[in-house]
Every structure is written in structure tokens, then in C-alpha cells.
C-alpha positions as a Python dict, from the first residue, in 0.01 Angstrom:
ca = {
    (1, 'X'): (0, 0, 0),
    (2, 'X'): (-41, 375, -56),
    (3, 'X'): (-408, 363, 49),
    (4, 'X'): (-313, 150, 352),
    (5, 'X'): (-78, 427, 466),
    (6, 'X'): (-356, 684, 435),
    (7, 'X'): (-596, 461, 629),
    (8, 'X'): (-342, 432, 908),
    (9, 'X'): (-305, 810, 920),
    (10, 'X'): (-681, 867, 931),
    (11, 'X'): (-716, 604, 1202),
    (12, 'X'): (-453, 775, 1418),
    (13, 'X'): (-628, 1112, 1391),
    (14, 'X'): (-966, 968, 1483),
    (15, 'X'): (-814, 756, 1759),
    (16, 'X'): (-658, 1060, 1925),
    (17, 'X'): (-935, 1316, 1887),
    (18, 'X'): (-1244, 1094, 1914),
    (19, 'X'): (-1105, 887, 2199),
    (20, 'X'): (-1153, 555, 2019),
    (21, 'X'): (-919, 265, 1948),
    (22, 'X'): (-701, 262, 1638),
    (23, 'X'): (-917, -13, 1484),
    (24, 'X'): (-1234, 193, 1523),
    (25, 'X'): (-1054, 498, 1387),
    (26, 'X'): (-947, 312, 1074),
    (27, 'X'): (-1302, 180, 1017),
    (28, 'X'): (-1443, 534, 1045),
    (29, 'X'): (-1182, 649, 794),
    (30, 'X'): (-1275, 368, 556),
    (31, 'X'): (-1640, 476, 558),
    (32, 'X'): (-1556, 841, 493),
    (33, 'X'): (-1306, 766, 215),
    (34, 'X'): (-1550, 521, 56),
    (35, 'X'): (-1820, 789, 59),
    (36, 'X'): (-1588, 1038, -115),
    (37, 'X'): (-1463, 791, -375),
    (38, 'X'): (-1793, 621, -464),
    (39, 'X'): (-2008, 933, -495),
    (40, 'X'): (-1746, 1164, -647),
    (41, 'X'): (-1632, 1153, -1009),
    (42, 'X'): (-1291, 1247, -1146),
    (43, 'X'): (-1359, 1622, -1154),
    (44, 'X'): (-1551, 1612, -828),
    (45, 'X'): (-1260, 1444, -652),
    (46, 'X'): (-1016, 1692, -811),
    (47, 'X'): (-1198, 1998, -676),
    (48, 'X'): (-1236, 1827, -339),
    (49, 'X'): (-861, 1771, -333),
    (50, 'X'): (-797, 2138, -411),
    (51, 'X'): (-996, 2234, -102),
    (52, 'X'): (-830, 1964, 107),
    (53, 'X'): (-481, 2074, 3),
    (54, 'X'): (-565, 2429, 109),
    (55, 'X'): (-656, 2302, 456),
    (56, 'X'): (-351, 2075, 463),
    (57, 'X'): (-91, 2337, 376),
    (58, 'X'): (-231, 2593, 621),
    (59, 'X'): (-241, 2330, 896),
    (60, 'X'): (116, 2226, 818),
    (61, 'X'): (272, 2571, 794),
    (62, 'X'): (114, 2753, 1089),
    (63, 'X'): (265, 2521, 1356),
    (64, 'X'): (599, 2535, 1173),
    (65, 'X'): (590, 2917, 1181),
    (66, 'X'): (491, 2924, 1549),
    (67, 'X'): (742, 2666, 1671),
    (68, 'X'): (1022, 2811, 1459),
    (69, 'X'): (960, 3155, 1609),
    (70, 'X'): (968, 3017, 1965),
    (71, 'X'): (1279, 2800, 1922),
    (72, 'X'): (1489, 3018, 1691),
    (73, 'X'): (1329, 3362, 1674),
    (74, 'X'): (1264, 3319, 1301),
    (75, 'X'): (915, 3209, 1190),
    (76, 'X'): (1017, 3092, 841),
    (77, 'X'): (1093, 2721, 893),
    (78, 'X'): (1322, 2678, 593),
    (79, 'X'): (1543, 2964, 717),
    (80, 'X'): (1527, 2885, 1090),
    (81, 'X'): (1612, 2520, 1021),
    (82, 'X'): (1909, 2608, 799),
    (83, 'X'): (2068, 2914, 956),
    (84, 'X'): (1983, 2903, 1328),
    (85, 'X'): (2153, 2700, 1602),
    (86, 'X'): (1860, 2457, 1644),
    (87, 'X'): (2041, 2171, 1469),
    (88, 'X'): (2364, 2201, 1674),
    (89, 'X'): (2151, 2212, 1990),
    (90, 'X'): (1959, 1904, 1879),
    (91, 'X'): (2281, 1722, 1791),
    (92, 'X'): (2415, 1792, 2140),
    (93, 'X'): (2097, 1655, 2299),
    (94, 'X'): (2112, 1344, 2085),
    (95, 'X'): (2475, 1270, 2172),
    (96, 'X'): (2413, 1335, 2543),
    (97, 'X'): (2138, 1071, 2544),
    (98, 'X'): (2349, 819, 2353),
    (99, 'X'): (2193, 862, 2008),
    (100, 'X'): (2377, 943, 1686),
    (101, 'X'): (2387, 1309, 1587),
    (102, 'X'): (2059, 1407, 1423),
    (103, 'X'): (2243, 1515, 1107),
    (104, 'X'): (2478, 1214, 1098),
    (105, 'X'): (2456, 1084, 738),
    (106, 'X'): (2409, 721, 632),
    (107, 'X'): (2318, 583, 977),
    (108, 'X'): (2208, 224, 917),
    (109, 'X'): (2227, 263, 538),
    (110, 'X'): (2516, 312, 299),
    (111, 'X'): (2545, 585, 39),
    (112, 'X'): (2440, 349, -240),
    (113, 'X'): (2127, 244, -49),
    (114, 'X'): (2027, 605, 8),
    (115, 'X'): (2090, 691, -358),
    (116, 'X'): (1876, 398, -479),
    (117, 'X'): (1591, 482, -240),
    (118, 'X'): (1600, 845, -353),
    (119, 'X'): (1599, 741, -719),
    (120, 'X'): (1305, 507, -657),
    (121, 'X'): (1109, 784, -486),
    (122, 'X'): (1177, 1023, -774),
    (123, 'X'): (1080, 773, -1044),
    (124, 'X'): (785, 652, -840),
    (125, 'X'): (648, 1004, -809),
    (126, 'X'): (639, 1034, -1187),
    (127, 'X'): (465, 697, -1216),
    (128, 'X'): (192, 728, -953),
    (129, 'X'): (-135, 641, -1131),
    (130, 'X'): (-355, 877, -928),
    (131, 'X'): (-122, 1166, -1018),
    (132, 'X'): (-109, 1078, -1389),
    (133, 'X'): (-489, 1070, -1415),
    (134, 'X'): (-503, 1431, -1296),
    (135, 'X'): (-369, 1540, -1635),
    (136, 'X'): (-696, 1421, -1791),
    (137, 'X'): (-899, 1671, -1588),
    (138, 'X'): (-766, 1973, -1782),
    (139, 'X'): (-880, 2079, -2132),
    (140, 'X'): (-550, 2075, -2325),
    (141, 'X'): (-174, 2009, -2317),
    (142, 'X'): (-89, 2369, -2232),
    (143, 'X'): (-312, 2357, -1926),
    (144, 'X'): (-156, 2026, -1819),
    (145, 'X'): (195, 2173, -1833),
    (146, 'X'): (77, 2486, -1654),
    (147, 'X'): (-84, 2283, -1375),
    (148, 'X'): (228, 2065, -1340),
    (149, 'X'): (439, 2375, -1279),
    (150, 'X'): (205, 2500, -1008),
    (151, 'X'): (192, 2151, -856),
    (152, 'X'): (571, 2144, -820),
    (153, 'X'): (560, 2481, -643),
    (154, 'X'): (297, 2369, -393),
    (155, 'X'): (471, 2035, -336),
    (156, 'X'): (803, 2213, -273),
    (157, 'X'): (633, 2438, -19),
    (158, 'X'): (526, 2132, 177),
    (159, 'X'): (837, 1917, 137),
    (160, 'X'): (1090, 2189, 223),
    (161, 'X'): (903, 2247, 549),
    (162, 'X'): (909, 1878, 649),
    (163, 'X'): (1275, 1864, 768),
    (164, 'X'): (1218, 2165, 993),
    (165, 'X'): (900, 2012, 1139),
    (166, 'X'): (1090, 1689, 1215),
    (167, 'X'): (1378, 1868, 1387),
    (168, 'X'): (1148, 2092, 1591),
    (169, 'X'): (939, 1794, 1703),
    (170, 'X'): (1244, 1592, 1806),
    (171, 'X'): (1393, 1883, 2001),
    (172, 'X'): (1072, 1961, 2190),
    (173, 'X'): (1007, 1593, 2262),
    (174, 'X'): (1351, 1534, 2415),
    (175, 'X'): (1335, 1853, 2621),
    (176, 'X'): (987, 1772, 2753),
    (177, 'X'): (1074, 1419, 2864),
    (178, 'X'): (1411, 1525, 3004),
    (179, 'X'): (1246, 1759, 3257),
    (180, 'X'): (928, 1558, 3325),
    (181, 'X'): (858, 1365, 3644),
    (182, 'X'): (613, 1084, 3715),
    (183, 'X'): (321, 1217, 3922),
    (184, 'X'): (101, 908, 3919),
    (185, 'X'): (52, 572, 3750),
    (186, 'X'): (-294, 445, 3655),
    (187, 'X'): (-287, 65, 3612),
    (188, 'X'): (-452, -77, 3300),
    (189, 'X'): (-514, -413, 3139),
    (190, 'X'): (-295, -355, 2833),
    (191, 'X'): (-72, -76, 2959),
    (192, 'X'): (-25, 148, 3260),
    (193, 'X'): (-99, 518, 3204),
    (194, 'X'): (179, 739, 3338),
    (195, 'X'): (73, 1088, 3447),
    (196, 'X'): (371, 1318, 3393),
    (197, 'X'): (435, 1667, 3526),
    (198, 'X'): (660, 1919, 3354),
    (199, 'X'): (928, 2132, 3520),
    (200, 'X'): (660, 2375, 3644),
    (201, 'X'): (454, 2101, 3807),
    (202, 'X'): (184, 2110, 3537),
    (203, 'X'): (49, 1788, 3388),
    (204, 'X'): (189, 1693, 3047),
    (205, 'X'): (-159, 1643, 2903),
    (206, 'X'): (-50, 1537, 2555),
    (207, 'X'): (136, 1240, 2702),
    (208, 'X'): (-173, 1124, 2891),
    (209, 'X'): (-397, 1161, 2586),
    (210, 'X'): (-167, 978, 2346),
    (211, 'X'): (-107, 692, 2591),
    (212, 'X'): (-481, 621, 2583),
    (213, 'X'): (-458, 553, 2208),
    (214, 'X'): (-203, 275, 2262),
    (215, 'X'): (48, 457, 2040),
    (216, 'X'): (259, 592, 2327),
    (217, 'X'): (374, 411, 2641),
    (218, 'X'): (608, 469, 2934),
    (219, 'X'): (761, 251, 3204),
    (220, 'X'): (974, 363, 3498),
    (221, 'X'): (1214, 69, 3504),
    (222, 'X'): (1443, 200, 3778),
    (223, 'X'): (1167, 367, 3985),
    (224, 'X'): (1346, 703, 3991),
    (225, 'X'): (1029, 900, 3915),
    (226, 'X'): (1151, 1003, 3569),
    (227, 'X'): (1115, 875, 3212),
    (228, 'X'): (1446, 809, 3037),
    (229, 'X'): (1434, 849, 2658),
    (230, 'X'): (1739, 650, 2547),
    (231, 'X'): (1846, 419, 2261),
    (232, 'X'): (1687, 74, 2245),
    (233, 'X'): (1336, -62, 2281),
    (234, 'X'): (1144, 7, 2600),
    (235, 'X'): (918, -298, 2562),
    (236, 'X'): (909, -635, 2392),
    (237, 'X'): (736, -520, 2074),
    (238, 'X'): (404, -353, 2159),
    (239, 'X'): (338, -562, 2469),
    (240, 'X'): (337, -274, 2714),
    (241, 'X'): (315, -507, 3014),
    (242, 'X'): (656, -656, 2932),
    (243, 'X'): (939, -401, 2967),
    (244, 'X'): (1259, -497, 2793),
    (245, 'X'): (1510, -571, 3067),
    (246, 'X'): (1833, -529, 2868),
    (247, 'X'): (1778, -162, 2774),
    (248, 'X'): (1749, 156, 2980),
    (249, 'X'): (1496, 321, 2749),
    (250, 'X'): (1161, 387, 2920),
    (251, 'X'): (957, 543, 2637),
    (252, 'X'): (782, 392, 2336),
    (253, 'X'): (661, 612, 2051),
    (254, 'X'): (473, 503, 1744),
    (255, 'X'): (658, 703, 1478),
    (256, 'X'): (332, 792, 1306),
    (257, 'X'): (217, 1021, 1590),
    (258, 'X'): (507, 1268, 1594),
    (259, 'X'): (370, 1525, 1346),
    (260, 'X'): (23, 1521, 1503),
    (261, 'X'): (162, 1542, 1856),
    (262, 'X'): (411, 1816, 1764),
    (263, 'X'): (186, 2121, 1834),
    (264, 'X'): (71, 1965, 2162),
    (265, 'X'): (429, 1901, 2270),
    (266, 'X'): (515, 2262, 2183),
    (267, 'X'): (214, 2384, 2388),
    (268, 'X'): (57, 2570, 2099),
    (269, 'X'): (-296, 2708, 2116),
    (270, 'X'): (-582, 2453, 2101),
    (271, 'X'): (-709, 2592, 1770),
    (272, 'X'): (-370, 2515, 1610),
    (273, 'X'): (-384, 2158, 1745),
    (274, 'X'): (-732, 2120, 1593),
    (275, 'X'): (-607, 2271, 1267),
    (276, 'X'): (-325, 2015, 1247),
    (277, 'X'): (-575, 1734, 1300),
    (278, 'X'): (-791, 1875, 1021),
    (279, 'X'): (-486, 1903, 797),
    (280, 'X'): (-387, 1543, 864),
    (281, 'X'): (-736, 1427, 774),
    (282, 'X'): (-740, 1642, 461),
    (283, 'X'): (-408, 1499, 344),
    (284, 'X'): (-510, 1138, 397),
    (285, 'X'): (-863, 1173, 260),
    (286, 'X'): (-761, 1359, -55),
    (287, 'X'): (-484, 1111, -138),
    (288, 'X'): (-690, 802, -57),
    (289, 'X'): (-990, 915, -261),
    (290, 'X'): (-769, 989, -562),
    (291, 'X'): (-598, 651, -535),
    (292, 'X'): (-927, 462, -508),
    (293, 'X'): (-1069, 646, -807),
    (294, 'X'): (-763, 555, -1015),
    (295, 'X'): (-793, 190, -911),
    (296, 'X'): (-1166, 174, -983),
    (297, 'X'): (-1112, 324, -1329),
    (298, 'X'): (-842, 68, -1408),
    (299, 'X'): (-1058, -224, -1294),
    (300, 'X'): (-1385, -113, -1453),
    (301, 'X'): (-1243, 1, -1789),
    (302, 'X'): (-909, -173, -1848),
    (303, 'X'): (-994, -511, -1695),
    (304, 'X'): (-1372, -556, -1678),
    (305, 'X'): (-1470, -373, -1999),
    (306, 'X'): (-1165, -444, -2215),
    (307, 'X'): (-1099, -805, -2110),
    (308, 'X'): (-1388, -967, -1924),
    (309, 'X'): (-1704, -814, -2070),
    (310, 'X'): (-1653, -592, -2378),
    (311, 'X'): (-2029, -549, -2413),
    (312, 'X'): (-2078, -417, -2060),
    (313, 'X'): (-2309, -119, -2021),
    (314, 'X'): (-2202, 201, -1852),
    (315, 'X'): (-2402, 108, -1541),
    (316, 'X'): (-2226, -229, -1521),
    (317, 'X'): (-1886, -65, -1554),
    (318, 'X'): (-1979, 184, -1283),
    (319, 'X'): (-2085, -100, -1053),
    (320, 'X'): (-1758, -286, -1123),
    (321, 'X'): (-1565, 26, -1028),
    (322, 'X'): (-1758, 64, -703),
    (323, 'X'): (-1701, -300, -613),
    (324, 'X'): (-1328, -249, -679),
    (325, 'X'): (-1331, 48, -440),
    (326, 'X'): (-1497, -163, -172),
    (327, 'X'): (-1247, -448, -208),
    (328, 'X'): (-951, -209, -209),
    (329, 'X'): (-1084, -37, 104),
    (330, 'X'): (-1111, -369, 288),
    (331, 'X'): (-749, -458, 210),
    (332, 'X'): (-630, -105, 291),
    (333, 'X'): (-821, -108, 619),
    (334, 'X'): (-667, -439, 720),
    (335, 'X'): (-314, -312, 661),
    (336, 'X'): (-404, 16, 829),
    (337, 'X'): (-493, -179, 1143),
    (338, 'X'): (-201, -423, 1104),
    (339, 'X'): (63, -210, 930),
    (340, 'X'): (372, -379, 783),
    (341, 'X'): (567, -67, 883),
    (342, 'X'): (515, 295, 980),
    (343, 'X'): (329, 520, 736),
    (344, 'X'): (644, 649, 567),
    (345, 'X'): (767, 296, 495),
    (346, 'X'): (431, 180, 359),
    (347, 'X'): (399, 482, 131),
    (348, 'X'): (761, 445, 16),
    (349, 'X'): (681, 87, -86),
    (350, 'X'): (405, 220, -312),
    (351, 'X'): (652, 462, -470),
    (352, 'X'): (892, 174, -530),
    (353, 'X'): (620, -31, -699),
    (354, 'X'): (529, 263, -921),
    (355, 'X'): (896, 318, -1008),
    (356, 'X'): (936, -44, -1117),
    (357, 'X'): (607, -79, -1306),
    (358, 'X'): (439, 230, -1451),
    (359, 'X'): (742, 459, -1476),
    (360, 'X'): (937, 239, -1725),
    (361, 'X'): (626, 222, -1945),
    (362, 'X'): (591, 599, -1940),
    (363, 'X'): (959, 643, -2020),
    (364, 'X'): (943, 399, -2312),
    (365, 'X'): (624, 560, -2438),
    (366, 'X'): (799, 895, -2460),
    (367, 'X'): (1138, 799, -2603),
    (368, 'X'): (1095, 462, -2778),
    (369, 'X'): (969, 500, -3137),
    (370, 'X'): (830, 147, -3135),
}
């Protein structure tokens, strides 16, 4: 499920910036990830991931700095998110449109549910196989502990920025749609493309581009020349030719596009938009290649060599690992094209599986004398 989430992310990036369908984007991602995983070894993948993280973190932080400076006057997202008035302003917008306050706790889930999900994510992080195998790429225990400390620092840098990115994106999105007007409608077979103009009469180009991917759709139900972003579903599922009659909402967003669309919505420079796309690819490719390598090692050594064919040569084990990568990619690609949920849900499922399987074994291995 974790690889499926990465495939979905890669497919979205390629779909938007190569102008292809989401299915084609996922297939391109499968080929690239397969190339990385099959030709790279454990250390090769590790150094590749170091480079990819460098691209990822730069691509993630620069838009956060820029948008934070524009919206709050403070470029440090952790500070601008916490101490500025951006959250009260966003809460007011949400309530005006009929949504719950952005910071309203336990909406749709009780406190116990949230606690259990958080616990599963924490335990799952410690039990992720592709993370555990990274400790075997260092020469000794001291180096492993040292690298774990640095890893926590770099992870915290990313994760503490995420809430600010989400709030900034939501605020800019609501403001853009609230002032936009419908300039033209281009009929299509699967969906109509709505050309929107902003308050200055300029085309909202990001809306046009994302509609062409099939991940964003509008419908002017009341023919007032505006797009109302309100609670409820705009369409019956993803059938963009069938507006839902019992709701006033006129906008559909695939939740997986928000981070990628964020710099475009904020009207940042084109090089920043390209940088975010590169960062999204780096994140997905580095994670997917590490996951596939961990799976291939488990299949070739723990299953094929230890159980099926103890006399297998190194070449046979290598071939078994590559076949495992191919099979895993096919399944991941299928669920990337037909996702059981948005990327966050699919990845969270993988964390839950790790929390209920590998984490208890690790815990017992450390504390149980048997």
C-alpha cells in the first residue's frame, strides 16, 4: 500500500506537467521506479535517497517561506502559522462558507479514534521495513545511532512545515475561488473545462491546467457566473457530467493535488512551481525505490533462499528479487490508478500494517529475554 501511494503521487506529477492522463503518468512512474530499484543496490539506493531528500526539502520549504511572507509577513512557516492571524482568518472563511472551523478538533472522529490513529502512526514508523534496513548501510552501532538522530532532525524539519503548508493552501484556494468568475466553458466528453478569471480579469491558469488532468472539476449549477466552494459533493462521485442536485457546492478537488497546486494558486514564480514538482517526484521515487528494495530482499533471501530453494545461487536470488520488484510494481501501479483512498489514507494504512506486524516483533526482540 505504501508503494501504491507513491505511484499515485508520481502519476499526478507527470499527469500535470507532461499533459498526460493519470494512467499514463502512473505507468511512466512505474518504469522509472523499476529502473532505480532493479539497477541500484542497497548503498546505491541510499545515496540516491540522500540526493532526493535534498531536492525534496528545498522544494518543500521555499514555497512555504514565500507564501508565509506574503500572507503573514513572516517567512518562517512554523512561526507564521503559530503566531500570526492566518488561522483566525482561515477559520472565519471556513465558517462563512458553511464549513467547520479549520482548527475545530475531532471533526468526524472522537478523541479515542485520533489517539489510536496517532499511536498506530508512531508505532508504524518504527516498524517500517525500508527504514529498518537503512541501519545496515552504516559500519557500526554508533554510526546507526548517530544517523538516527540526524534523521529525526530532518524529518522534524519537514513535518513541522506541513501544517503551515496545508493552512496556506486552503486559505489561498478559498480566496481565489471566492473572487473568480466564469469567463468561458469548453465542452468535453468527460468533463467541461471552465475558464476562470480572477478579480483583475486575468485567467486563473492553474485551474485550467489541473482540470485537464481530471483531478479538478467545476460546474456552475445556478448559472450565476461564479464557482461556489461549499460543503458537500459537487458531482456524483467522479462523473463530472452528473452534478449532484442536492448540494450547492460547485467545485471538486482531488485531495492529492493540493500541495502541488499550492505554489500555482499563490502565483509564485514558475521556477518555484517546477521545483515543487521536482520535490514531489524526489519524495515519491526515493520512498518507492527503498520500499521495493526491502521487499525484494525479503522475497529473495527470507522466502526463496531460506524456504523454497536453500541451494540457490546468488544469481538466482538476484533474479528472484527482481521478479518480486516487477510483481510489486504491477500491484502498486494498479492501486495507483485505482486508489482505495487519497495518498494520505493509503500511506496511513501501510503504517497501520507495520504497527501491527513488524513493530511488536521488534519490541519483543528488545525487551523479551526469550
